[in-house]
C-alpha positions in Angstrom: 0.0 0.0 0.0 1.4 3.4 -0.9 -1.4 5.7 0.4 -4.9 4.2 -0.1 -8.3 5.6 0.7 -10.5 2.9 2.3 -14.2 3.7 2.2 -16.1 2.2 5.2 -19.8 1.5 4.7 -20.2 2.3 8.4 -21.5 5.0 10.7 -20.7 5.4 14.4 -18.7 2.1 14.3 -21.5 0.0 12.8 -22.1 -1.2 9.3 -25.0 0.8 7.9 -28.2 -1.1 7.3 -28.4 -0.2 3.6 -24.7 -1.0 3.0 -25.4 -3.1 -0.1 -27.6 -0.4 -1.6 -25.0 2.3 -1.0 -22.2 0.1 -2.4 -23.2 1.1 -6.0 -22.8 4.8 -5.2 -19.4 4.1 -3.7 -18.2 2.2 -6.7 -19.6 4.9 -9.0 -17.5 7.4 -7.1 -14.4 5.4 -8.0 -13.5 3.7 -4.6 -11.6 0.5 -4.9 -10.9 -0.3 -1.3 -14.1 -0.8 0.6 -14.8 -2.1 4.1 -17.4 -2.7 6.8 -17.5 -3.4 10.5 -18.2 -6.7 12.3 -21.4 -5.3 13.8 -24.5 -3.9 12.3 -25.5 -6.6 9.8 -25.8 -10.4 10.0 -23.0 -12.5 8.6 -25.1 -13.6 5.6 -25.5 -9.9 4.6 -21.8 -9.2 5.1 -21.0 -12.2 2.9 -23.1 -10.9 0.1 -21.5 -7.5 0.5 -18.0 -8.9 0.4 -18.8 -10.9 -2.7 -20.2 -7.8 -4.5 -17.1 -5.8 -3.7 -14.9 -8.5 -5.1 -17.1 -9.0 -8.2 -16.7 -5.2 -8.9 -12.9 -5.5 -8.8 -12.5 -4.0 -5.3 -10.5 -5.0 -2.3 -12.6 -5.8 0.8 -11.9 -5.0 4.5 -13.5 -6.2 7.7 -12.8 -4.0 10.8 -13.3 -5.5 14.2 -14.7 -3.2 16.9 -16.2 -5.8 19.2 -14.4 -5.6 22.6 -15.0 -9.0 24.2 -12.8 -11.9 23.5 -15.4 -14.3 22.1 -16.9 -11.7 19.8 -13.4 -10.9 18.4 -12.6 -14.5 17.8 -16.0 -14.9 16.1 -15.2 -11.9 13.9 -11.8 -13.4 12.9 -13.6 -16.6 11.9 -16.1 -14.5 10.0 -13.2 -12.8 8.1 -12.1 -16.3 6.9 -15.6 -17.3 6.0 -16.3 -14.0 4.2 -13.0 -14.4 2.4 -12.1 -10.7 2.8 -8.8 -9.3 1.7 -7.9 -7.5 4.9 -8.9 -7.8 8.6 -8.6 -4.6 10.5 -8.8 -3.8 14.2 -9.3 -6.0 17.2 -7.0 -6.1 20.2 -6.2 -9.8 20.7 -3.6 -10.6 18.1 -2.3 -13.6 20.0 -5.8 -15.2 19.7 -6.6 -14.0 16.2 -3.4 -15.0 14.4 -4.0 -18.8 14.9 -7.5 -18.4 13.4 -6.4 -16.5 10.2 -2.9 -18.0 9.8 -3.9 -20.5 7.1 -5.9 -17.9 5.1 -4.5 -15.2 2.8 -6.2 -12.4 4.7 -3.9 -9.5 5.7 -4.3 -8.8 9.4 -3.8 -5.3 10.8 -4.9 -5.1 14.5 -5.3 -2.0 16.6 -2.3 -0.9 18.6 -2.7 0.8 22.0 -5.5 0.4 24.5 -9.0 0.5 23.0 -12.0 1.3 25.1 -15.6 2.3 24.7 -18.0 2.3 21.8 -17.5 4.1 19.5 -13.9 3.1 20.1 -11.4 5.4 21.8 -7.6 5.1 21.9 -6.0 5.5 25.3 -2.5 5.6 26.7 0.6 7.7 26.1 2.4 8.0 22.8 5.2 5.9 24.2 2.8 3.2 25.4 1.0 3.1 22.0 4.3 3.0 20.1 5.6 0.1 22.3 2.4 -1.7 21.6 2.9 -1.2 17.9 6.4 -2.7 18.0 5.2 -5.7 19.9 2.4 -6.4 17.5 4.4 -6.0 14.3 7.0 -8.4 15.7 4.4 -11.1 15.6 4.4 -13.5 12.7 1.0 -13.2 11.0 0.6 -9.5 11.7 0.9 -7.7 8.4 0.5 -4.1 9.7 -1.4 -1.9 12.1 -4.8 -0.1 12.4 -4.3 3.1 14.4 -7.3 5.1 15.8 -5.3 8.2 15.5 -8.0 10.8 15.7 -9.7 9.0 18.6 -6.6 9.9 20.7 -6.8 13.0 22.9 -3.2 14.0 22.7 -0.8 15.2 19.9 -2.2 13.2 17.0 0.5 14.1 14.4 3.2 13.2 16.8 1.4 9.9 17.6 1.1 9.0 13.9 4.8 9.8 13.2 5.9 7.8 16.2 3.9 4.7 15.2 4.9 4.8 11.5 8.6 5.2 12.5 8.3 2.2 14.9 7.6 -0.3 12.1 8.3 -0.9 8.5 4.9 -2.6 8.1 1.8 -0.6 6.8 -0.1 1.6 9.2 -3.7 2.5 8.4 -5.2 5.6 10.1 -8.8 5.1 11.2 -11.5 7.0 13.1 -12.8 10.5 12.7 -10.9 11.5 9.5 -13.4 14.2 8.4 -11.3 16.9 6.6 -8.5 17.2 4.1 -6.0 18.5 6.7 -6.3 15.1 8.5 -5.8 13.2 5.3 -2.6 15.2 4.6 -1.4 14.8 8.1 -1.7 11.0 7.8 0.2 11.0 4.5 3.0 13.2 5.9 3.3 11.0 9.0 4.0 7.9 6.8 0.6 6.2 6.8 -0.1 3.6 4.1 -3.8 4.4 4.1 -6.8 5.8 5.9 -10.5 5.0 6.4 -13.5 7.3 6.1 -17.1 6.3 6.7 -19.4 8.4 8.8 -18.1 11.8 7.5 -18.7 10.8 3.9 -22.1 9.3 4.5 -23.0 12.5 6.3 -21.8 14.6 3.4 -19.2 16.5 5.4 -16.5 16.8 2.7 -16.7 19.7 0.2 -17.7 18.2 -3.1 -18.8 19.1 -6.7 -22.3 17.8 -6.5 -24.6 16.0 -4.1 -24.7 12.4 -3.0 -22.3 9.8 -1.8 -20.5 9.3 -5.2 -19.6 13.0 -5.2 -18.2 12.6 -1.6 -16.1 9.6 -2.7 -14.7 11.5 -5.7 -13.8 14.4 -3.5 -11.9 12.2 -1.0 -10.1 10.5 -3.9 -8.9 13.8 -5.2 -7.7 14.7 -1.6 -5.9 11.3 -1.5 -4.0 12.1 -4.7 -2.9 15.5 -3.4 -1.9 14.0 -0.1 0.0 11.2 -1.7 2.4 13.7 -3.2 3.4 14.6 0.4 3.5 11.0 1.6 6.7 9.8 3.3 6.0 6.1 3.1 8.4 4.2 0.8 6.9 2.7 -2.3 7.5 -1.0 -3.0 8.3 -1.3 -6.7 9.1 -4.3 -8.8 11.7 -3.7 -11.5 12.1 -6.4 -14.1 13.2 -6.6 -17.8 13.6 -9.0 -20.5 17.3 -9.6 -21.4 17.2 -7.3 -24.5 15.6 -4.5 -22.3 17.9 -4.7 -19.2 20.1 -1.9 -20.5 17.0 0.2 -21.2 15.8 -0.4 -17.6 19.3 0.5 -16.3 19.3 3.8 -18.1 15.7 4.5 -16.9 16.7 3.9 -13.3 19.7 6.2 -13.7 17.5 8.9 -15.0 15.1 8.5 -12.0 17.8 7.6 -9.4 16.9 10.5 -7.1 13.2 9.4 -7.0 14.1 5.7 -6.4 16.6 6.1 -3.6 14.7 5.4 -0.4 12.0 3.3 -2.2 11.9 -0.5 -1.6 12.7 -2.2 -4.9 12.2 -5.8 -5.8 13.9 -7.4 -8.7 14.3 -10.9 -10.2 17.8 -12.3 -10.1 19.6 -11.0 -13.2 18.0 -7.6 -13.2 18.6 -7.2 -9.4 22.3 -8.1 -9.8 22.7 -5.6 -12.7 21.0 -2.7 -10.8 22.8 -3.5 -7.5 26.2 -3.3 -9.2 25.4 -0.1 -11.1 23.5 1.7 -8.3 24.7 0.5 -4.9 22.8 3.3 -3.2 19.5 1.6 -4.0 17.7 -0.8 -1.6 17.0 -3.9 -3.7 15.5 -7.2 -2.7 16.6 -9.9 -5.1 14.3 -12.8 -5.9 15.1 -15.9 -8.0 15.8 -15.4 -11.7 12.6 -15.2 -13.7 13.0 -18.6 -15.3 13.7 -20.2 -11.9 10.6 -18.9 -10.2 11.2 -15.2 -9.7 8.2 -14.3 -11.8 6.1 -16.5 -9.7 7.5 -14.8 -6.5 6.5 -11.4 -8.0 3.0 -12.8 -8.7 2.7 -13.8 -5.1 3.6 -10.2 -4.0 1.0 -8.8 -6.3 -1.7 -11.2 -5.1 -1.0 -10.3 -1.4 -1.0 -6.5 -2.1 2.6 -6.1 -1.3 3.6 -4.2 -4.4 2.7 -0.6 -5.3 3.6 -1.1 -9.0 5.4 -3.4 -11.4 7.8 -2.0 -14.0 8.4 -4.7 -16.5 10.3 -3.6 -19.5 9.2 -6.2 -22.0 10.8 -7.1 -25.4 7.8 -7.2 -27.8 9.9 -9.0 -30.4 11.0 -11.8 -28.1 9.5 -15.2 -28.8 10.2 -16.9 -25.5 8.5 -19.1 -22.9 8.8 -16.3 -20.4 6.1 -14.4 -22.2 3.6 -16.8 -20.4 4.9 -15.5 -17.1 4.5 -11.9 -18.3 0.9 -12.6 -19.3 0.3 -14.1 -15.8 1.8 -11.1 -14.1 -0.3 -8.8 -16.2 -3.4 -10.7 -15.4 -2.6 -10.5 -11.7 -1.9 -6.8 -11.8 -5.2 -6.2 -13.5 -7.1 -8.4 -11.0 -5.5 -6.7 -8.0 -5.5 -3.2 -9.5 -1.7 -2.9 -9.3 -0.1 -0.5 -11.9 2.0 -2.3 -14.4 4.4 -0.3 -16.7 5.9 -2.1 -19.8 8.0 0.7 -21.3 10.0 3.8 -20.2 7.1 6.1 -21.2 4.6 4.4 -19.0 7.1 4.2 -16.2 7.7 8.0 -16.5 4.0 8.5 -16.1 4.0 6.4 -12.9 6.8 8.4 -11.4 5.0 11.7 -12.2 1.7 10.5 -10.8 2.6 8.3 -7.8 6.0 9.3 -6.3 6.2 12.4 -4.1 7.0 15.6 -5.8 9.9 16.2 -3.5 11.9 13.3 -4.9 11.2 13.6 -8.6 14.0 14.4 -11.0 
């Protein structure tokens, strides 16, 4: 996740009764990340909602706000049954991880001490940050859900401290109801944020009436805020043999923008770029023909890549084209940008990397 807007079909920490009816408006507005709470509708209705989000090409999120242990365990089991992409919230990671471990769901629990309903975040910044470190050290925890604006202290300082305490994604949730808060989350290093009640109540300035207009307005805010985001992007850089020199030249041209990003390369490409640009942070996978392309596919499927830059040789008649086709299909399925030439990669840099680091 680079900086994603997650629309929650919820109000006051409950899934709204007409969530399925409102989903069409949310999709019309352009939202692709859509979630709901574990309270407010029966599981059968939530299942239908999750299926409709997936059928529309969206990514689904279930957020746990139940406070008692049995309800939280039941919600974790529901996340598996509903087959959602991400499970947000909850406070008992040690009990939830065993339930979701064998399922591909991404799990981001609350950090800090959560009380009340609607939920409130209590504790000092130091206590919440220590909680964040403990949670992200657990195998099976893929990130954090931070109720930043349900905290009574210095919220920007809290967000920065938690984001700096882990290299896993942090999603800001709760009471984000204006652009200043969206920007503050991006500048702190958040990977995403949720909005529900404020949009359903029409609180964001928008060009037009209705929920779709609210979603479009928040998406525009998200794009502006993303230009000020401090979270590193995770980018795959790959090239066919006859295009490796072209990729090397492209990286050199955008070196300033790529330093500090988290780059992933298949074996040969990674070796070439590491030798040429030692200042880059590059994770090397297997060579493409030895399974590297499949490793990239797994990263796309689990939402761990922000983009794939695959400089392809259109004149090559090779078995590897099958792998490129598979990666392209996965990128489309999971709405991950894929760039197959320097021109499209240039557009990605201009649109998605912070302005401060562009050439």
